[in-house]
N, C-alpha and C positions, 0 to 999 in steps of 0.2 A: 641702803638705797631704797629697798622695798618699804622699810619702816618710814622713811622720809616721805615717799609718795603717798603712803597711807595717811600720814599726818596731814599733808596738804589737802588730800581729798576730803578728809574729815572736816578740816577747817572750811573748805569751800562749801560743803554740805551745810554746816552750821550757819555760815554766812547767808546762804540762800534761805534757810528756814527763818532766821531772824528778820531779814529784809521782807520775806514773804508774809510773816506774821504782822509786821508793822503795816505793810501795804493792805492786807486783807482787813485787818481790824479797822483802820481809818476809812477805807472805802465802804465797808458795810455800815459803820456808824454814820458816815456822811449821807448815805442813802436813807437811813432811818430818820434823821433830823432834817433832811432837805425839804420836807413838806412845809416847814415854817419859813415864812418870809418876814425878815425883821428890818427895822429902820436903822441904818448905820448912823444917821444923824442923832436920833433919839438915844442910841446907845452911848453916844459921846456927849449928850446933853445939849445938842445943837438944834436949831430950827431946820425944817426941811430945806434942801438946797434949791428946789424949784428952778432947775436949769431949763430954760425954754429953747427948744430947737425946732425948726420947721413949723413956725407959728404955734399950733396947739399941742406940739409934742413936748412933754415936760419930763425931765429926768430928776428923780430923787435917788438917794443912795439906799435903795431897798435891795437886799440880797437874800438868797436862800441860806438857811443856817448851815447847810452842808459845805458851803464855800469857806467857812471858817477853818475847817481842818483839811480841806482838799489839798492845800499846798504841801502837806506832809506826803500825800500820795504822789505829787509832782516829784519831790526830792527822791523818794524811794524808787519811783519809776526810772529816774535818770541814773541812779546808782546801779540798779539791777541791769539797766541797759548797758552801762559801761562794762560791767564784769561778766554778765551772762547773756548779753545780746538779745536779739529778737526772740529767740526761742525761750529765754528766761522770762521776758516781759509778757509774751503772748500766753505762755503756760500759766503764769500766775494770774493773768487777766481772765482767762477762761475759768480757772478755779474760782476766782472771786465772783464772776457772773453766776456760776452755778450755786455758790453759797448765798448770794443775794436772793436768788430765786427761792432757795430753801427757806431763808429767813422770812420772806414775804408769804410763803405757803404756811409756815407755822403761825405767823401773825394772823393770817386769814382764818385759820382754824380756831385759834384761841379767842379771837374777837367774836366768834359765833357761839362760844360756850355760854350757857345761861348763867347770869350773875347770881351769887348768893344774896339772899335778902338782907342779912345783917351787914354785908359789905355796902349795899345800896343805902341802908338806913344810917350808917355812921359816916357816909360821904354824900349827904343829901343837900348840902348847901356850901356856898363859897364863904370866904372870910367875912364878907359883908352881910351874910345871912340870906342871900338870894338863892332860890331853889336851883339845885345843880344835879344833873343826871350823870354820875361818874361813868356809868357803863356806856352811855352815848358818847361822852367825851373820849373815853378810852378807844372806842372803835373809830371815832372821827380822826383821831391823831394817828393811830397805827395802821388803820386799813386805808392805805393810800390809793388803792384802786389800780386797775389795769393800765390806765394812761401813764401814771407815775412809773410803774414797773417797766413798761415798754419804752418810755422816753429815757429813763435812767440807764437801762441796759444797752440800748442802741447807742446813746451818746458816749457811754463809758467805753464800749468796745471800739467804736470808730475812733474816739480820741486816743486810746492806747495804741491802736495800729498806726495811726498817723504820727503819733509821738515817736515811736520806735523807728519809723521810716525816715522822718526828718532828722532825727538824732544821728543815725548812721550815715546819712547823706552828708551832713555837716562834718562828721568825724573823718570821712574820706578826704575832706578838704583840709581840715585842721590837724589831722593826726592825733597825737597824744596831747598836743597843746590846746589852749583855749577851751577848757572844760566849760567855762561860763557860757560860751557862745552856743555850743551844741545843746547844753542842758536848757538854758533859757530860751533859745530859739525854737527848739522842738516843743517846749511847753507852750509858748506863745501861739504857735501855729495850731497845735492840737486843741487848745482850749477855746479857739474860735468855734470849732465844731461842738465841743462839749457844752459850752455856755448857752448856745442857741438851740441845738437839736433837742435837748431834754425839755426845755420850756415849750418849744413848738409842739412836740408830740404830746407831752403830758398835759399842758394847759390850753393850747389852742385847738388841737384835734380832739382830745379826750376830756377836756375840762368841763365841769358841771357846776356852775355855768362856765362857758368857754371864755378865755381871755381874748382880748382884741390883739391884733398884730402889734399895735403901738405898745400895749402892756408887755408883750413878749419881748419886743425890742428894748424897751426901757429897762426891764429887769436883767435881760441878757447883756446889754451894754455895761451896766453897772457891775454885774458879776464878772465880766471879762476885764474891766478896768481894775477891779480888786485883785483878780488873779494875776494880771499883768504886773501890777505894782509889787505884789507879794513875791512873785517869781524872781523879780530883780533883787528885792530886799534880802531874800533868803539865799541868794547865790553863795555868800561866804560859807553857809552850812554845808554846801556841796563839797567845798575844799576840805572842810573839817572831816566830813564823812570819808572822803577819798584818803585823807591822811591816816585816819584810824584803820581803814581797811588795808591800806598798803603796809602799815606796820604789823597788822594781824597776820596777813598772808605772807609777808616778806615782799620787798619791792620788786624783786625779779619775778616772783610767782605772780604778783598782781599785774605786772606788765604783760606777762605771757597770757594770762587769763583774759585781759582786756583785748589784746591783739587777736586771740582766738575768737572772742565774741564778735569783734568787728568783721572778721573774715567770713563768719557764718551768718551775717545779717543782711544779705542781699534781698531786694524786692520788698513789696508791700505786705503780702500775706506769707 
């Protein structure tokens, strides 16, 4: 019996480490690449959508690059939520926030190191022969500034807390059934906050130059539409993930773990 309990405890620990690793890696990478805004239409070889709303309010499918991999964070959050509850999600979210701060601190220090002359000399032009300052470009890309950091961390933590709260409110209603409803529902609610808060703080308040509110709304709406669609499209992966974990832990153990997580996940904080 003791050996059996030890085996389950070990599996549970390994599971949390694997899910945590996936979560942290994708969250940190998304923060690093999120400074780039790309055209969804151009990526598909299409003309800009130019959707006109409210007279001069125009929407194109321009997204932050971090939005591409953020759905992986959605899925991982929902799986951690199911088996480890609010404590598991908040713990991994706080760890991730600390690590993101660490990454930005290292980048800040590294971008202020004096560049080697030979490095500048061999990287002094682009493929078309135009003069190119690689040290300036390196700093411009990686040194995202206080606004990006403040916006990213605020939106990230608020989104995660809201996600876990809505998830377990829905689980109280659905029980073990309807995984798709609590997973997708919590993601759709939490990403309203995440999609707009980060842009408002990073680019409207701290932007240099600052974005207009229309620009914040345009990019935020497109980011949210993308996350909305992807959250629904990726729902089958949640069932695949649950099936793999249930087999790994054993169906009875997985059920007990999920029930324990649900019982310990009251409240917002």
